[in-house]
C-alpha positions in Angstrom: 175.8 177.5 192.9 177.7 178.0 196.2 181.0 179.7 195.8 184.2 179.2 197.8 184.8 182.4 199.8 187.6 184.4 198.1 190.7 185.5 200.0 189.8 189.1 199.4 186.3 188.7 200.8 185.1 191.0 203.6 183.4 188.1 205.2 184.5 187.5 208.8 184.3 183.8 208.2 186.6 183.9 205.2 189.1 186.2 207.0 189.0 183.9 210.0 189.6 180.8 207.8 192.6 182.5 206.0 194.1 183.4 209.4 193.7 179.8 210.6 195.3 178.4 207.4 198.2 180.8 207.7 198.8 179.8 211.3 198.6 176.1 210.4 201.1 176.5 207.6 203.5 178.3 209.9 203.1 175.6 212.5 203.9 172.8 210.0 206.9 174.6 208.6 208.3 175.1 212.1 207.8 171.4 212.9 209.5 170.3 209.7 212.4 172.8 210.0 212.9 172.6 213.8 216.8 172.4 214.2 216.5 171.0 217.8 215.2 167.6 216.5 218.2 165.1 216.3 218.8 163.5 212.9 218.3 160.1 214.4 214.8 161.0 215.5 214.0 162.4 212.0 215.1 159.1 210.5 213.0 157.1 212.9 209.9 159.3 212.1 210.5 159.7 208.4 207.1 158.2 207.6 205.4 160.7 209.9 207.5 163.7 208.6 206.5 162.7 205.0 202.9 162.9 206.0 203.5 166.4 207.5 205.1 167.6 204.2 202.1 166.2 202.3 199.8 168.0 204.7 201.7 171.3 204.1 201.4 170.8 200.3 197.7 170.3 200.8 197.4 173.6 202.7 199.6 175.5 200.2 197.2 174.4 197.5 194.1 175.3 199.5 192.8 171.8 199.3 190.0 170.3 201.3 189.9 166.5 201.6 186.6 164.7 202.1 186.9 160.9 202.8 184.3 158.2 202.8 184.6 155.6 205.5 182.5 152.5 206.4 181.9 148.8 205.9 182.4 146.9 202.7 179.5 147.3 200.2 177.6 150.1 201.9 178.0 152.2 198.8 181.0 154.4 199.5 182.3 154.5 196.0 178.8 154.9 194.5 178.2 157.9 196.9 181.4 159.6 195.7 180.5 158.9 192.0 177.0 160.5 192.6 178.5 163.6 194.2 181.1 163.9 191.4 178.6 163.3 188.7 180.9 160.8 187.0 182.0 157.1 187.4 185.3 158.0 188.9 185.4 155.2 191.5 184.9 151.4 190.9 181.7 149.9 192.1 180.8 146.2 192.1 178.4 143.8 193.9 181.5 141.9 194.9 182.9 142.6 198.4 186.1 144.6 198.8 186.4 146.1 195.4 188.1 149.2 196.8 191.5 147.9 197.7 193.5 151.1 197.8 192.9 154.8 198.3 191.5 156.7 195.2 190.9 160.4 194.8 188.7 162.6 192.6 188.2 166.4 192.3 184.8 167.8 193.1 184.6 170.4 190.3 181.0 171.2 191.0 182.1 173.2 194.0 183.4 176.3 192.2 186.8 177.9 193.0 187.5 175.3 195.7 190.0 172.5 195.3 187.9 169.8 196.9 189.2 166.3 196.7 187.0 163.2 197.4 188.8 160.2 198.8 187.6 156.6 198.6 188.8 154.1 201.1 188.7 150.3 201.6 186.0 148.8 203.8 186.7 148.6 207.5 185.5 145.1 207.9 187.1 143.4 204.9 188.1 139.8 205.7 191.9 139.6 206.2 192.0 143.3 205.5 193.8 144.7 208.6 196.2 146.5 206.3 193.3 148.1 204.4 191.6 149.1 207.5 194.7 150.8 208.8 195.0 152.5 205.4 191.5 153.7 205.6 192.1 155.0 209.2 195.2 156.8 208.1 193.3 158.6 205.3 190.5 159.5 207.6 193.0 161.0 210.0 194.3 163.3 207.3 190.8 164.2 205.9 189.1 167.4 206.8 185.6 165.9 206.7 184.6 162.2 206.9 181.5 160.8 205.4 180.7 157.8 207.5 178.5 155.7 205.3 176.0 153.1 206.6 173.2 151.2 204.9 171.0 150.5 207.8 171.0 150.8 211.6 174.5 151.0 213.0 176.4 147.8 213.9 178.8 147.4 216.9 181.8 147.5 214.5 180.6 150.7 212.9 180.0 152.4 216.2 183.4 151.4 217.5 185.0 152.8 214.3 183.1 156.0 214.5 184.0 156.6 218.1 187.7 156.0 217.2 187.4 158.7 214.5 185.7 161.0 216.9 188.5 160.8 219.4 190.8 162.2 216.7 188.6 165.3 216.5 187.2 164.4 213.0 184.2 166.3 211.7 181.7 163.6 210.7 178.7 163.3 208.5 176.8 160.0 208.9 175.2 159.1 205.6 172.4 156.5 205.6 172.8 155.2 202.0 170.4 153.0 200.0 167.5 154.9 201.4 165.4 153.9 198.4 165.2 150.3 199.9 163.1 151.5 202.8 159.6 152.8 203.2 159.1 156.2 204.7 158.2 154.7 208.1 161.2 152.4 208.1 163.5 155.2 207.2 162.3 157.4 210.1 162.8 154.5 212.5 166.4 153.9 211.3 167.1 157.7 211.6 165.7 157.8 215.1 167.8 154.7 216.1 171.0 156.3 214.6 170.3 159.5 216.5 170.1 157.5 219.8 173.2 155.5 219.1 175.1 158.7 218.1 173.9 161.0 220.8 176.8 163.1 222.0 178.9 162.0 219.0 177.0 163.3 215.9 174.2 165.9 215.8 170.9 165.1 214.1 171.6 167.7 211.4 174.7 165.6 210.5 172.8 162.4 209.9 171.6 162.6 206.3 170.1 160.1 203.8 171.2 159.2 200.2 170.4 156.8 197.4 173.7 156.8 195.6 172.9 153.9 193.3 169.1 153.2 193.5 167.9 149.8 192.6 166.4 149.4 189.1 162.6 149.8 189.1 160.3 147.4 187.4 157.6 149.0 185.2 154.6 147.2 183.9 152.8 148.8 181.0 149.3 147.8 179.9 148.2 148.5 176.4 144.7 149.2 175.2 144.0 145.5 174.7 145.1 144.7 178.3 148.4 143.2 177.4 151.3 143.7 180.0 154.8 144.6 179.1 157.6 144.6 181.6 160.4 147.1 181.4 162.8 148.6 183.9 164.4 151.9 184.5 167.4 153.2 186.5 166.4 156.0 188.8 168.8 158.9 189.1 171.0 159.1 192.2 169.6 161.2 195.1 172.4 162.7 197.1 171.0 166.2 197.6 170.9 166.0 201.4 174.6 165.1 201.5 175.6 167.7 198.9 173.7 170.5 200.7 175.1 169.7 204.1 178.6 169.5 202.7 178.2 172.9 201.0 177.0 174.4 204.2 179.9 173.1 206.2 182.5 174.1 203.5 181.2 177.6 203.1 181.1 178.3 206.8 184.0 176.3 208.1 186.0 174.8 205.2 189.3 176.6 205.6 189.2 176.5 209.4 188.5 172.7 209.3 191.6 172.2 207.1 193.7 174.3 209.4 192.4 172.6 212.6 193.0 169.1 211.1 196.5 170.1 210.0 197.3 171.5 213.5 195.9 168.4 215.2 198.0 166.2 212.9 201.1 168.3 213.5 200.4 168.1 217.2 200.3 164.4 217.2 203.7 164.3 215.4 205.1 167.0 217.7 204.1 164.8 220.7 205.7 161.8 219.1 208.9 163.7 218.3 209.1 165.0 221.9 208.6 161.4 223.3 211.3 160.0 221.0 213.7 162.8 222.0 212.9 162.2 225.7 213.5 158.5 225.3 216.8 159.2 223.7 217.7 161.6 226.6 216.7 159.0 229.1 218.8 156.3 227.4 221.8 158.6 227.5 220.9 159.7 231.1 220.8 156.1 232.3 224.1 155.3 230.7 225.6 158.4 232.4 224.1 157.5 235.8 225.5 154.0 235.6 228.9 155.4 234.8 228.8 157.7 237.8 227.4 155.0 240.0 230.3 152.7 239.2 232.9 155.5 239.5 231.6 156.6 242.9 231.3 153.0 244.1 234.9 152.2 243.3 236.1 155.5 244.7 234.3 155.0 248.0 235.4 151.3 248.2 239.2 152.1 247.9 239.2 155.3 250.0 240.5 154.4 253.5 239.2 157.6 255.2 235.5 157.4 256.1 234.8 161.1 256.1 236.5 161.5 252.8 234.1 158.9 251.4 231.1 161.1 252.1 232.8 164.1 250.7 233.8 162.3 247.5 230.3 161.0 247.2 228.8 164.5 247.2 231.3 165.7 244.6 230.5 162.8 242.3 226.7 163.3 242.7 227.0 167.1 242.0 229.1 166.4 238.9 226.5 163.8 237.7 223.6 166.2 238.1 225.4 169.0 236.2 226.2 166.5 233.4 222.6 165.3 233.3 221.3 168.8 233.1 223.3 169.3 229.9 221.8 166.2 228.3 218.3 167.6 228.9 219.2 171.0 227.6 218.6 172.7 231.0 222.1 173.4 232.2 222.5 174.2 235.9 225.7 175.3 237.8 227.3 173.4 240.7 225.6 175.6 243.3 222.2 174.7 241.9 223.2 171.0 241.6 224.3 171.0 245.3 220.9 172.5 246.2 219.1 169.8 244.2 221.3 167.1 245.8 220.4 168.4 249.3 216.7 168.2 248.4 217.0 164.7 247.1 219.3 163.7 250.0 216.9 165.0 252.6 214.1 162.8 251.2 216.4 159.8 251.0 217.3 160.2 254.7 213.6 160.3 255.6 212.6 157.4 253.4 215.7 155.1 253.8 217.4 156.0 257.0 218.5 152.5 257.8 220.4 152.3 254.5 222.4 155.4 255.4 223.1 154.0 258.9 224.7 150.9 257.2 226.6 153.2 254.9 228.1 155.1 257.9 228.8 151.9 259.8 230.5 150.3 256.8 232.7 153.5 256.5 233.8 153.3 260.2 234.6 149.6 259.8 237.3 150.5 257.3 239.5 152.1 259.9 240.0 148.8 261.8 240.4 146.3 259.0 243.0 145.5 256.4 243.5 143.2 253.4 240.5 141.1 252.4 238.4 142.6 255.2 239.0 146.1 253.8 238.0 144.9 250.4 234.9 143.3 251.7 233.7 146.3 253.8 234.9 148.6 251.0 232.9 146.9 248.4 229.9 146.8 250.7 230.1 150.5 251.2 230.9 151.1 247.6 227.7 149.2 246.6 225.6 151.3 248.9 227.3 154.4 247.4 226.4 153.0 243.9 222.8 152.5 245.1 222.5 156.0 246.6 223.9 157.6 243.4 221.4 155.6 241.3 218.5 157.0 243.3 219.9 160.5 243.1 220.4 160.2 239.4 216.9 158.9 238.8 215.4 161.6 240.9 217.5 164.3 239.2 216.5 163.0 235.8 212.8 163.0 236.6 213.2 166.6 237.8 214.9 167.7 234.6 212.6 165.7 232.3 209.7 167.6 233.8 211.3 170.9 233.0 213.0 171.5 236.4 209.8 170.6 238.3 209.0 168.0 240.9 205.3 168.0 239.8 202.3 168.2 242.1 203.6 165.6 244.5 206.9 167.3 245.2 210.3 165.7 245.7 209.1 163.3 248.4 206.7 161.6 246.1 209.2 161.4 243.3 211.9 159.8 245.5 209.4 157.4 247.1 208.2 156.3 243.6 211.8 155.7 242.5 212.7 153.8 245.7 209.5 151.6 245.3 210.5 150.9 241.7 214.0 149.6 242.5 214.8 146.1 243.6 217.3 147.3 246.2 218.8 144.0 247.1 219.5 143.0 243.5 220.9 146.3 242.6 223.3 146.4 245.6 224.3 142.7 245.0 225.1 143.5 241.4 227.0 146.6 242.3 229.1 144.8 244.9 230.0 142.1 242.3 230.9 144.7 239.7 233.0 146.7 242.2 234.9 143.6 243.4 235.6 142.7 239.9 237.0 146.1 239.2 239.1 146.1 242.4 240.5 142.7 241.6 241.6 143.9 238.2 
């Protein structure tokens, strides 16, 4: 009987598997214990973190999970029963008998903690929750037995492709093989191979008769009288068992490690996205605060040259503050350099706006009273707008790890300008600034 490679084995495969498992365990522990993850993000992703902890427990116990997946009534439960050699899972001619995940230990595989997992059918009527449950289990399994009972349907092919995108090792099991003649069976196998080309290799398409149909026997005695009896043939799952043993002996531990790492990678990406969203939310609030502060300061300052100086000081302070939110602190000198880069692109891409900004500043010298408020609020609104663009560009630069990306700063500033409804933003800014000035 095949044996699970021991940890002390000199086998290169076993040693490699142990290394992979150790690295996966360390990766999961680091993800769970990462002190940089805010508590709010942990709370939002509690369900995902619980899955990671379960995955770590699985690795600590050297478990391998094998899940069946497929349509209702293709014989998933019967296949697992046949592999286990016991009626562990419910089978029934009624559709949808497997309504929740069930597990059983494959003791036949010596020294390995192999767990078989039964899942609900993927096409159960009104069973979206069950299909999602089955998909969740399949994502956490190390090997998936995709069970069919004939040529592959569109629903099955779509589901298999979805699993394949997750990097799942797949065995396609053509169950109920006893229902077909030898010729029919070969035709179905060839058709499956065509459908699955590039997805599943031919050696991973195997046949089974997990619960063969009862056979009718007619006995004729010496006097020619016929007697009908029936018998239940034994299950035939040898092709499945042998292919599983081969995979487990050669790749079992590495599969478990790779699957755990992929799962952890998905969560890590989700955590990073949530943290980035939180930073962007804080960043936008900060940018709006600086925009309004700069707009009001420019609007009430009677000296035009001082307007421009004050504008630069505000923008530099905003960039420094943004850098702290993103955990990439920069000093005022670096912030001034970044502001020059952004400003140069703004001059190239929106020169007319800056001309209005300078003209509005000059008008302040010859006006008073309401006229000064009007021209001041107009200039303040333009200052608000320019700081908004600077803030968005600086935030994009910081979110990409102090990088402008392949397109450089010009492309970033252009994309930001194209995404902003300038007239609406300036109109709203003027209204807000006037409101503040009036109060």
